[in-house]
ZAGUTI-91640 format. One line per 2 residues: number of its first residue (from 1); their letters; for each residue y, z, x of N, C-alpha, C. Coordinates in nm, 3 decimals. Example, Ala and Ser with C-alpha at 12.3 -4.5 7.8 and 13.67 -1.06 7.14 Angstrom:
BEGIN
1 = as = -0.569:0.780:1.319:-0.450:0.780:1.230:-0.330:0.780:1.320  -0.225:0.708:1.285:-0.106:0.714:1.367:0.003:0.787:1.290
end
This chain:
BEGIN
1 = ms = -10.514:13.852:-9.179:-10.449:13.783:-9.066:-10.555:13.701:-8.991  -10.524:13.577:-8.958:-10.615:13.491:-8.884:-10.652:13.554:-8.751
3 = de = -10.772:13.518:-8.701:-10.814:13.577:-8.574:-10.744:13.515:-8.455  -10.649:13.422:-8.475:-10.571:13.371:-8.363:-10.468:13.473:-8.314
5 = vl = -10.433:13.567:-8.398:-10.350:13.681:-8.361:-10.417:13.805:-8.419  -10.445:13.904:-8.335:-10.511:14.026:-8.378:-10.412:14.141:-8.375
7 = ye = -10.411:14.220:-8.481:-10.321:14.334:-8.492:-10.405:14.459:-8.495  -10.393:14.541:-8.390:-10.472:14.663:-8.380:-10.377:14.783:-8.371
9 = kd = -10.411:14.888:-8.444:-10.330:15.010:-8.440:-10.418:15.127:-8.404  -10.375:15.203:-8.303:-10.447:15.321:-8.258:-10.346:15.434:-8.250
11 = gn = -10.347:15.522:-8.349:-10.243:15.624:-8.355:-10.107:15.559:-8.376  -10.015:15.590:-8.287:-9.879:15.534:-8.297:-9.860:15.409:-8.213
13 = vv = -9.967:15.362:-8.150:-9.959:15.245:-8.060:-10.023:15.124:-8.125  -9.952:15.015:-8.128:-10.000:14.887:-8.182:-10.024:14.792:-8.066
15 = ti = -10.132:14.715:-8.074:-10.152:14.603:-7.982:-10.156:14.474:-8.062  -10.076:14.379:-8.022:-10.076:14.245:-8.081:-10.140:14.153:-7.979
17 = wl = -10.259:14.103:-8.015:-10.337:14.020:-7.923:-10.318:13.872:-7.955  -10.281:13.794:-7.856:-10.293:13.649:-7.865:-10.440:13.615:-7.844
19 = nr = -10.499:13.541:-7.935:-10.644:13.522:-7.933:-10.681:13.374:-7.945  -10.628:13.295:-7.852:-10.667:13.154:-7.840:-10.709:13.130:-7.694
21 = pg = -10.811:13.199:-7.649:-10.846:13.196:-7.505:-10.881:13.058:-7.454  -10.934:12.970:-7.540:-10.975:12.837:-7.495:-10.859:12.749:-7.453
23 = vh = -10.736:12.785:-7.498:-10.617:12.708:-7.459:-10.516:12.800:-7.390  -10.567:12.903:-7.320:-10.483:12.998:-7.247:-10.375:13.058:-7.338
25 = na = -10.415:13.084:-7.464:-10.326:13.148:-7.561:-10.196:13.070:-7.584  -10.207:12.938:-7.575:-10.093:12.854:-7.613:-10.068:12.870:-7.762
27 = vn = -9.943:12.861:-7.800:-9.900:12.892:-7.936:-9.874:12.764:-8.014  -9.944:12.748:-8.126:-9.915:12.638:-8.219:-9.840:12.694:-8.339
29 = ge = -9.818:12.612:-8.439:-9.739:12.654:-8.553:-9.800:12.771:-8.627  -9.931:12.769:-8.648:-9.997:12.879:-8.719:-9.986:13.009:-8.639
31 = ta = -10.008:13.000:-8.509:-10.000:13.119:-8.426:-9.859:13.176:-8.426  -9.759:13.089:-8.422:-9.621:13.135:-8.424:-9.591:13.214:-8.552
33 = ql = -9.639:13.164:-8.665:-9.616:13.234:-8.792:-9.688:13.369:-8.793  -9.807:13.372:-8.737:-9.883:13.497:-8.732:-9.816:13.598:-8.640
35 = lk = -9.760:13.551:-8.530:-9.686:13.640:-8.441:-9.563:13.698:-8.511  -9.493:13.614:-8.582:-9.377:13.663:-8.659:-9.420:13.771:-8.757
37 = na = -9.528:13.746:-8.830:-9.576:13.843:-8.928:-9.616:13.975:-8.860  -9.683:13.963:-8.745:-9.729:14.082:-8.675:-9.612:14.168:-8.629
39 = wq = -9.511:14.105:-8.572:-9.397:14.184:-8.524:-9.316:14.242:-8.638  -9.308:14.172:-8.749:-9.241:14.230:-8.865:-9.318:14.350:-8.919
41 = tf = -9.452:14.341:-8.918:-9.534:14.454:-8.961:-9.509:14.575:-8.872  -9.506:14.553:-8.742:-9.478:14.662:-8.648:-9.339:14.721:-8.673
43 = rd = -9.241:14.635:-8.689:-9.103:14.681:-8.711:-9.093:14.771:-8.834  -9.164:14.736:-8.939:-9.147:14.803:-9.068:-9.240:14.921:-9.089
45 = dd = -9.330:14.948:-8.995:-9.426:15.057:-9.007:-9.369:15.181:-8.938  -9.338:15.284:-9.017:-9.277:15.405:-8.961:-9.370:15.479:-8.866
47 = da = -9.499:15.458:-8.879:-9.595:15.526:-8.793:-9.634:15.445:-8.670  -9.575:15.328:-8.653:-9.598:15.245:-8.534:-9.478:15.263:-8.441
49 = wv = -9.502:15.322:-8.324:-9.392:15.361:-8.236:-9.375:15.271:-8.115  -9.484:15.220:-8.062:-9.481:15.135:-7.943:-9.576:15.019:-7.967
51 = ai = -9.539:14.899:-7.922:-9.629:14.784:-7.935:-9.652:14.720:-7.799  -9.775:14.677:-7.779:-9.815:14.603:-7.660:-9.850:14.461:-7.700
53 = la = -9.797:14.364:-7.628:-9.833:14.223:-7.647:-9.927:14.185:-7.534  -10.046:14.136:-7.567:-10.146:14.103:-7.466:-10.222:13.978:-7.508
55 = gr = -10.300:13.924:-7.416:-10.374:13.801:-7.443:-10.522:13.817:-7.414  -10.605:13.761:-7.499:-10.748:13.756:-7.475:-10.781:13.640:-7.381
57 = gp = -10.890:13.652:-7.308:-10.933:13.543:-7.222:-10.868:13.544:-7.086  -10.856:13.427:-7.022:-10.815:13.422:-6.881:-10.665:13.435:-6.857
59 = sf = -10.583:13.430:-6.962:-10.439:13.428:-6.942:-10.366:13.507:-7.049  -10.245:13.547:-7.015:-10.153:13.605:-7.113:-10.111:13.496:-7.211
61 = sa = -10.042:13.393:-7.162:-10.009:13.278:-7.246:-9.949:13.167:-7.162  -9.988:13.045:-7.197:-9.931:12.926:-7.133:-9.813:12.870:-7.213
63 = ga = -9.768:12.943:-7.315:-9.651:12.900:-7.392:-9.687:12.815:-7.511  -9.599:12.723:-7.545:-9.621:12.636:-7.661:-9.741:12.544:-7.636
65 = dl = -9.817:12.520:-7.740:-9.931:12.429:-7.732:-9.877:12.286:-7.743  -9.860:12.221:-7.629:-9.799:12.088:-7.628:-9.890:11.982:-7.690
67 = ka = -10.018:12.013:-7.707:-10.107:11.920:-7.777:-10.093:11.932:-7.928  -10.023:12.036:-7.972:-10.000:12.055:-8.116:-9.853:12.084:-8.140
69 = vd = -9.767:12.020:-8.060:-9.625:12.053:-8.064:-9.563:12.023:-8.199  -9.614:11.923:-8.271:-9.556:11.893:-8.401:-9.580:12.003:-8.503
71 = sl = -9.682:12.086:-8.478:-9.707:12.197:-8.570:-9.601:12.305:-8.558  -9.521:12.300:-8.450:-9.411:12.393:-8.434:-9.285:12.343:-8.504
73 = rr = -9.302:12.241:-8.584:-9.199:12.191:-8.674:-9.075:12.139:-8.600  -9.099:12.044:-8.512:-8.985:11.976:-8.452:-8.913:11.897:-8.560
75 = pd = -8.782:11.902:-8.565:-8.710:11.829:-8.670:-8.707:11.680:-8.643  -8.706:11.600:-8.750:-8.687:11.456:-8.734:-8.549:11.426:-8.679
77 = np = -8.451:11.504:-8.722:-8.315:11.492:-8.672:-8.284:11.617:-8.592  -8.274:11.609:-8.459:-8.255:11.729:-8.378:-8.125:11.802:-8.404
79 = fd = -8.031:11.739:-8.475:-7.904:11.804:-8.504:-7.896:11.854:-8.648  -8.010:11.853:-8.717:-8.017:11.907:-8.852:-7.988:12.058:-8.844
81 = pd = -7.884:12.106:-8.912:-7.849:12.249:-8.899:-7.959:12.342:-8.945  -8.050:12.295:-9.028:-8.162:12.380:-9.072:-8.261:12.405:-8.961
83 = fi = -8.256:12.325:-8.854:-8.353:12.338:-8.747:-8.294:12.381:-8.614  -8.165:12.367:-8.597:-8.107:12.392:-8.466:-8.138:12.534:-8.417
85 = yr = -8.127:12.633:-8.505:-8.149:12.770:-8.461:-8.293:12.816:-8.485  -8.356:12.772:-8.590:-8.496:12.801:-8.620:-8.524:12.951:-8.636
87 = gt = -8.431:13.023:-8.697:-8.458:13.159:-8.740:-8.507:13.252:-8.631  -8.633:13.294:-8.643:-8.686:13.395:-8.552:-8.746:13.335:-8.425
89 = gy = -8.734:13.206:-8.404:-8.779:13.144:-8.281:-8.895:13.049:-8.301  -8.903:12.948:-8.217:-9.011:12.849:-8.228:-9.147:12.913:-8.209
91 = lg = -9.155:13.015:-8.124:-9.283:13.083:-8.102:-9.301:13.202:-8.197  -9.219:13.208:-8.299:-9.241:13.302:-8.408:-9.153:13.424:-8.410
93 = ft = -9.123:13.484:-8.292:-9.053:13.612:-8.290:-8.947:13.623:-8.182  -8.932:13.521:-8.100:-8.853:13.534:-7.978:-8.703:13.541:-8.002
95 = rm = -8.657:13.519:-8.126:-8.516:13.539:-8.159:-8.495:13.661:-8.247  -8.598:13.740:-8.262:-8.583:13.866:-8.335:-8.509:13.965:-8.247
97 = td = -8.401:14.022:-8.299:-8.321:14.119:-8.223:-8.306:14.250:-8.299  -8.396:14.273:-8.395:-8.383:14.392:-8.479:-8.503:14.487:-8.465
99 = if = -8.575:14.478:-8.353:-8.682:14.573:-8.326:-8.635:14.666:-8.215  -8.611:14.790:-8.251:-8.555:14.886:-8.155:-8.659:14.988:-8.110
101 = kp = -8.785:14.961:-8.139:-8.894:15.041:-8.085:-8.936:14.979:-7.951  -8.997:15.056:-7.863:-9.037:15.004:-7.731:-9.148:14.899:-7.742
103 = ti = -9.138:14.798:-7.658:-9.238:14.691:-7.653:-9.278:14.666:-7.508  -9.406:14.638:-7.488:-9.462:14.622:-7.354:-9.545:14.494:-7.351
105 = aa = -9.531:14.414:-7.248:-9.618:14.299:-7.227:-9.720:14.333:-7.120  -9.849:14.316:-7.152:-9.959:14.335:-7.056:-10.002:14.197:-7.011
107 = ih = -9.972:14.162:-6.886:-9.979:14.024:-6.840:-10.090:14.005:-6.738  -10.170:13.902:-6.758:-10.268:13.861:-6.658:-10.277:13.709:-6.661
109 = gh = -10.325:13.651:-6.553:-10.340:13.506:-6.549:-10.206:13.436:-6.567  -10.209:13.326:-6.641:-10.087:13.246:-6.658:-9.991:13.313:-6.757
111 = ci = -9.869:13.332:-6.710:-9.758:13.377:-6.795:-9.645:13.279:-6.766  -9.655:13.164:-6.826:-9.570:13.052:-6.788:-9.504:12.991:-6.911
113 = ag = -9.394:12.921:-6.887:-9.323:12.850:-6.994:-9.293:12.948:-7.107  -9.329:12.911:-7.231:-9.303:12.999:-7.343:-9.376:13.132:-7.333
115 = gm = -9.485:13.136:-7.257:-9.552:13.263:-7.234:-9.462:13.361:-7.161  -9.390:13.312:-7.061:-9.296:13.398:-6.991:-9.179:13.435:-7.081
117 = em = -9.138:13.343:-7.168:-9.031:13.376:-7.261:-9.073:13.488:-7.357  -9.199:13.486:-7.400:-9.249:13.595:-7.486:-9.253:13.726:-7.409
119 = al = -9.296:13.722:-7.283:-9.299:13.843:-7.202:-9.158:13.896:-7.178  -9.062:13.808:-7.157:-8.924:13.850:-7.136:-8.865:13.916:-7.259
121 = wc = -8.914:13.879:-7.376:-8.867:13.942:-7.499:-8.903:14.090:-7.502  -9.014:14.127:-7.438:-9.057:14.266:-7.436:-8.968:14.348:-7.343
123 = di = -8.964:14.478:-7.366:-8.880:14.567:-7.286:-8.937:14.591:-7.147  -9.069:14.604:-7.138:-9.137:14.639:-7.014:-9.250:14.540:-6.992
125 = ri = -9.270:14.499:-6.867:-9.377:14.405:-6.834:-9.465:14.465:-6.725  -9.595:14.470:-6.751:-9.695:14.517:-6.656:-9.781:14.397:-6.618
127 = aa = -9.797:14.369:-6.490:-9.867:14.249:-6.446:-9.993:14.283:-6.368  -10.099:14.210:-6.398:-10.219:14.214:-6.314:-10.191:14.139:-6.185
129 = an = -10.269:14.169:-6.081:-10.247:14.107:-5.951:-10.266:13.956:-5.955  -10.343:13.905:-6.053:-10.367:13.761:-6.061:-10.266:13.688:-6.148
131 = av = -10.163:13.755:-6.194:-10.065:13.692:-6.282:-9.976:13.594:-6.204  -9.941:13.486:-6.271:-9.845:13.390:-6.215:-9.740:13.361:-6.322
133 = fg = -9.618:13.337:-6.276:-9.503:13.320:-6.363:-9.429:13.193:-6.327  -9.363:13.132:-6.424:-9.281:13.016:-6.395:-9.239:12.940:-6.519
135 = cl = -9.135:12.862:-6.503:-9.085:12.775:-6.611:-9.149:12.637:-6.592  -9.278:12.631:-6.613:-9.350:12.507:-6.585:-9.319:12.397:-6.686
137 = er = -9.255:12.431:-6.798:-9.215:12.327:-6.892:-9.118:12.229:-6.829  -9.056:12.272:-6.718:-8.963:12.184:-6.645:-9.032:12.053:-6.608
139 = rw = -9.164:12.059:-6.581:-9.236:11.943:-6.532:-9.257:11.837:-6.640  -9.240:11.876:-6.767:-9.265:11.783:-6.878:-9.142:11.763:-6.965
141 = nv = -9.027:11.797:-6.911:-8.899:11.778:-6.981:-8.895:11.853:-7.113  -8.954:11.971:-7.115:-8.951:12.058:-7.233:-8.846:12.167:-7.208
143 = pl = -8.753:12.189:-7.301:-8.649:12.289:-7.278:-8.699:12.431:-7.303  -8.628:12.526:-7.247:-8.651:12.667:-7.278:-8.571:12.699:-7.404
145 = id = -8.640:12.720:-7.516:-8.569:12.748:-7.641:-8.623:12.873:-7.711  -8.690:12.958:-7.634:-8.735:13.086:-7.689:-8.680:13.202:-7.608
147 = gg = -8.555:13.185:-7.563:-8.483:13.295:-7.500:-8.482:13.295:-7.349  -8.555:13.205:-7.286:-8.566:13.208:-7.141:-8.435:13.193:-7.067
149 = tq = -8.347:13.104:-7.115:-8.220:13.083:-7.045:-8.128:13.203:-7.057  -8.151:13.289:-7.155:-8.065:13.405:-7.175:-8.126:13.533:-7.118
151 = rl = -8.256:13.550:-7.135:-8.318:13.676:-7.090:-8.352:13.676:-6.942  -8.397:13.563:-6.889:-8.437:13.562:-6.749:-8.321:13.598:-6.655
153 = pr = -8.200:13.541:-6.670:-8.090:13.585:-6.584:-8.055:13.732:-6.601  -8.070:13.785:-6.722:-8.042:13.925:-6.746:-8.143:14.016:-6.674
155 = vv = -8.265:13.969:-6.662:-8.371:14.051:-6.603:-8.372:14.041:-6.450  -8.364:13.920:-6.395:-8.381:13.904:-6.251:-8.253:13.864:-6.178
157 = gw = -8.145:13.841:-6.251:-8.022:13.797:-6.188:-8.008:13.645:-6.191  -7.886:13.601:-6.175:-7.855:13.458:-6.194:-7.926:13.369:-6.093
159 = gr = -7.918:13.403:-5.965:-7.973:13.314:-5.862:-8.122:13.295:-5.876  -8.195:13.403:-5.895:-8.340:13.392:-5.907:-8.379:13.322:-6.037
161 = am = -8.305:13.348:-6.144:-8.334:13.279:-6.269:-8.313:13.128:-6.255  -8.204:13.089:-6.189:-8.180:12.946:-6.171:-8.287:12.883:-6.082
163 = dl = -8.336:12.957:-5.986:-8.446:12.910:-5.902:-8.563:12.868:-5.990  -8.607:12.958:-6.077:-8.724:12.928:-6.161:-8.693:12.821:-6.265
165 = ii = -8.578:12.830:-6.329:-8.544:12.736:-6.436:-8.528:12.594:-6.382  -8.468:12.580:-6.265:-8.438:12.447:-6.212:-8.559:12.385:-6.141
167 = tg = -8.632:12.467:-6.064:-8.742:12.408:-5.985:-8.872:12.396:-6.061  -8.896:12.484:-6.158:-9.025:12.484:-6.227:-9.138:12.535:-6.142
169 = re = -9.107:12.605:-6.032:-9.213:12.654:-5.944:-9.273:12.783:-5.998  -9.391:12.816:-5.946:-9.457:12.940:-5.984:-9.426:13.051:-5.883
171 = id = -9.427:13.175:-5.930:-9.423:13.289:-5.841:-9.540:13.381:-5.876  -9.588:13.455:-5.776:-9.702:13.542:-5.799:-9.655:13.681:-5.843
173 = ap = -9.751:13.769:-5.872:-9.718:13.900:-5.926:-9.638:13.986:-5.828  -9.673:13.991:-5.697:-9.590:14.071:-5.606:-9.445:14.023:-5.600
175 = ta = -9.425:13.891:-5.604:-9.287:13.840:-5.603:-9.216:13.878:-5.732  -9.286:13.867:-5.844:-9.228:13.907:-5.972:-9.187:14.053:-5.971
177 = hq = -9.268:14.136:-5.906:-9.236:14.279:-5.896:-9.115:14.300:-5.806  -9.112:14.230:-5.695:-8.998:14.240:-5.603:-8.868:14.199:-5.672
179 = wg = -8.875:14.098:-5.757:-8.758:14.047:-5.827:-8.717:14.134:-5.946  -8.802:14.227:-5.987:-8.771:14.307:-6.104:-8.814:14.244:-6.235
181 = lv = -8.892:14.136:-6.227:-8.942:14.072:-6.348:-9.048:14.158:-6.414  -9.128:14.230:-6.334:-9.228:14.321:-6.388:-9.205:14.460:-6.329
183 = se = -9.249:14.562:-6.402:-9.229:14.700:-6.359:-9.340:14.752:-6.271  -9.460:14.695:-6.284:-9.574:14.743:-6.208:-9.675:14.630:-6.192
185 = vv = -9.743:14.627:-6.078:-9.854:14.535:-6.054:-9.980:14.619:-6.037  -10.084:14.583:-6.110:-10.209:14.659:-6.107:-10.324:14.563:-6.075
187 = es = -10.445:14.616:-6.063:-10.559:14.532:-6.034:-10.580:14.427:-6.142  -10.652:14.322:-6.108:-10.656:14.204:-6.193:-10.711:14.228:-6.333
189 = ds = -10.794:14.328:-6.352:-10.848:14.355:-6.485:-10.786:14.478:-6.549  -10.669:14.520:-6.500:-10.615:14.649:-6.541:-10.480:14.643:-6.611
191 = ay = -10.429:14.526:-6.642:-10.296:14.519:-6.702:-10.291:14.587:-6.838  -10.390:14.560:-6.921:-10.387:14.622:-7.054:-10.408:14.773:-7.047
193 = pa = -10.508:14.825:-6.973:-10.518:14.971:-6.961:-10.391:15.035:-6.906  -10.327:14.970:-6.811:-10.202:15.025:-6.757:-10.093:15.026:-6.863
195 = ar = -10.085:14.919:-6.943:-9.986:14.915:-7.051:-10.014:15.025:-7.153  -10.142:15.050:-7.181:-10.178:15.159:-7.272:-10.130:15.294:-7.218
197 = ew = -10.141:15.313:-7.087:-10.096:15.438:-7.029:-9.945:15.451:-7.039  -9.872:15.342:-7.016:-9.727:15.345:-7.036:-9.695:15.382:-7.181
199 = ar = -9.766:15.319:-7.276:-9.742:15.347:-7.417:-9.773:15.493:-7.450  -9.882:15.545:-7.393:-9.919:15.684:-7.419:-9.807:15.778:-7.374
201 = ri = -9.749:15.751:-7.257:-9.641:15.837:-7.209:-9.519:15.826:-7.298  -9.490:15.704:-7.344:-9.371:15.685:-7.428:-9.383:15.760:-7.559
203 = vt = -9.501:15.758:-7.622:-9.514:15.821:-7.755:-9.515:15.973:-7.745  -9.526:16.029:-7.624:-9.517:16.175:-7.613:-9.373:16.223:-7.623
205 = np = -9.277:16.132:-7.613:-9.137:16.168:-7.623:-9.088:16.152:-7.766  -8.982:16.228:-7.806:-8.919:16.202:-7.935:-8.868:16.058:-7.940
207 = qs = -8.870:15.998:-8.057:-8.843:15.855:-8.067:-8.703:15.818:-8.116  -8.636:15.907:-8.186:-8.513:15.865:-8.253:-8.401:15.830:-8.155
209 = al = -8.376:15.915:-8.055:-8.270:15.883:-7.959:-8.310:15.766:-7.870  -8.440:15.755:-7.840:-8.489:15.640:-7.765:-8.451:15.510:-7.836
211 = rt = -8.468:15.508:-7.968:-8.440:15.385:-8.044:-8.292:15.356:-8.053  -8.209:15.459:-8.072:-8.065:15.431:-8.076:-8.015:15.390:-7.938
213 = dk = -8.073:15.444:-7.832:-8.033:15.401:-7.697:-8.071:15.255:-7.673  -8.191:15.216:-7.715:-8.230:15.075:-7.700:-8.137:14.987:-7.783
215 = qa = -8.107:15.029:-7.904:-8.020:14.950:-7.990:-7.882:14.934:-7.926  -7.829:15.042:-7.869:-7.698:15.033:-7.803:-7.702:14.937:-7.686
217 = av = -7.811:14.942:-7.608:-7.823:14.851:-7.493:-7.829:14.706:-7.538  -7.907:14.679:-7.643:-7.922:14.542:-7.693:-7.791:14.491:-7.751
219 = rg = -7.726:14.572:-7.833:-7.605:14.527:-7.901:-7.483:14.525:-7.810  -7.487:14.604:-7.703:-7.373:14.609:-7.615:-7.375:14.507:-7.503
221 = wg = -7.491:14.442:-7.481:-7.502:14.347:-7.371:-7.404:14.230:-7.391  -7.328:14.201:-7.289:-7.236:14.088:-7.292:-7.098:14.122:-7.345
223 = ln = -7.083:14.242:-7.404:-6.951:14.282:-7.451:-6.872:14.343:-7.335  -6.740:14.354:-7.353:-6.664:14.424:-7.252:-6.699:14.573:-7.258
225 = ie = -6.667:14.646:-7.153:-6.711:14.784:-7.142:-6.657:14.870:-7.255  -6.536:14.844:-7.300:-6.478:14.924:-7.407:-6.559:14.909:-7.537
227 = eg = -6.593:14.784:-7.571:-6.671:14.761:-7.692:-6.812:14.816:-7.678  -6.871:14.800:-7.560:-7.004:14.853:-7.539:-7.008:15.004:-7.551
229 = lr = -6.908:15.072:-7.496:-6.903:15.217:-7.506:-6.882:15.262:-7.650  -6.810:15.183:-7.727:-6.790:15.218:-7.868:-6.922:15.211:-7.944
231 = ie = -7.001:15.107:-7.916:-7.132:15.096:-7.980:-7.222:15.211:-7.939  -7.221:15.243:-7.809:-7.302:15.355:-7.761:-7.264:15.485:-7.831
233 = aq = -7.133:15.509:-7.845:-7.088:15.632:-7.909:-7.128:15.636:-8.056  -7.109:15.525:-8.126:-7.141:15.521:-8.268:-7.289:15.549:-8.292
235 = lg = -7.375:15.489:-8.211:-7.519:15.509:-8.229:-7.562:15.646:-8.177  -7.508:15.687:-8.063:-7.546:15.816:-8.007:-7.505:15.933:-8.094
237 = mt = -7.391:15.921:-8.161:-7.345:16.030:-8.247:-7.441:16.058:-8.361  -7.521:15.960:-8.400:-7.619:15.983:-8.508:-7.726:16.082:-8.465
239 = ql = -7.739:16.105:-8.334:-7.843:16.196:-8.284:-7.791:16.335:-8.253  -7.659:16.351:-8.231:-7.606:16.476:-8.178:-7.633:16.596:-8.267
241 = fs = -7.637:16.575:-8.398:-7.659:16.687:-8.490:-7.790:16.670:-8.567  -7.881:16.593:-8.510:-8.009:16.570:-8.577:-8.105:16.685:-8.553
243 = te = -8.200:16.698:-8.644:-8.305:16.798:-8.627:-8.384:16.774:-8.500  -8.410:16.646:-8.470:-8.489:16.612:-8.352:-8.420:16.657:-8.223
245 = ma = -8.287:16.642:-8.217:-8.216:16.684:-8.097:-8.215:16.837:-8.087  -8.195:16.903:-8.198:-8.196:17.050:-8.197:-8.332:17.102:-8.149
247 = eg = -8.439:17.040:-8.196:-8.572:17.080:-8.153:-8.593:17.053:-8.005  -8.542:16.939:-7.957:-8.556:16.905:-7.816:-8.483:17.002:-7.726
249 = ik = -8.361:17.040:-7.765:-8.285:17.135:-7.684:-8.352:17.272:-7.684  -8.403:17.314:-7.800:-8.473:17.442:-7.807:-8.595:17.442:-7.717
251 = kf = -8.670:17.332:-7.718:-8.787:17.320:-7.633:-8.749:17.329:-7.486  -8.639:17.264:-7.450:-8.592:17.270:-7.311:-8.552:17.412:-7.273
253 = qe = -8.477:17.479:-7.360:-8.427:17.612:-7.329:-8.541:17.714:-7.317  -8.649:17.690:-7.392:-8.761:17.785:-7.391:-8.861:17.757:-7.280
255 = sp = -8.843:17.645:-7.212:-8.936:17.611:-7.105:-8.908:17.698:-6.983  -9.009:17.767:-6.929:-8.985:17.855:-6.814:-8.948:17.780:-6.687
257 = sh = -8.976:17.651:-6.684:-8.953:17.575:-6.560:-8.827:17.489:-6.565  -8.750:17.499:-6.675:-8.639:17.402:-6.689:-8.531:17.421:-6.586
259 = rt = -8.516:17.540:-6.530:-8.408:17.563:-6.434:-8.435:17.495:-6.299  -8.561:17.463:-6.273:-8.594:17.401:-6.142:-8.645:17.261:-6.159
261 = kd = -8.760:17.247:-6.224:-8.826:17.117:-6.234:-8.739:17.014:-6.300  -8.675:17.047:-6.414:-8.602:16.947:-6.491:-8.469:16.911:-6.428
263 = rd = -8.430:16.983:-6.321:-8.305:16.947:-6.253:-8.329:16.868:-6.126  -8.455:16.852:-6.087:-8.486:16.776:-5.965:-8.461:16.629:-5.985
end
């Protein structure tokens, strides 16, 4: 794998590093392909349970590399059906909807334009105090085509999403936390260590029900409540008689503190 994207595995935790620090981890065509490959590797590895997306250098990511935009394979005919959807996304993975393992974005510096779209793809976002967010592509008439128009309203609500999408303004890390865009704000050099700690806590839990719950949430979004509940039941039922659930219940029943601590 090229050093523009680094894939590191430590136990059950994977880190996918954007490694183009000289351009604030902007993504060109090669980087997009490498990101796609990295996330597919994570998806298909049974021993990889949680992945962190992070950036080397001064920023998480400034999004698409507009100085190399043609490398992202813009079509000659914008209505060519082979290009309209572009498979897994222009930035390589942002239209992938088949990863049901937990994903975390460790954000510092600029998390703007397609960089924010990549962070929104992740389940959990941890921000350094120096992080800034925004749809800055608005300033250059570049559309959001890596999920931003769909994920941002789902994460922060319609009004706040329209604020960022329409104005192209930046918001700082405390505002992002207030809006629910990020789960935690830490010191400026601590986003990745904090994300590692989140990952460490996640891998201490059984993974099978966690994954079916994530899958139910992803597949049920936007459906009416009846259809969503049907999906939840179908996926949840796969766990009710599993060995993992039996072991979990036994562990709970044998715990001397379950009658007090676990009910608080």
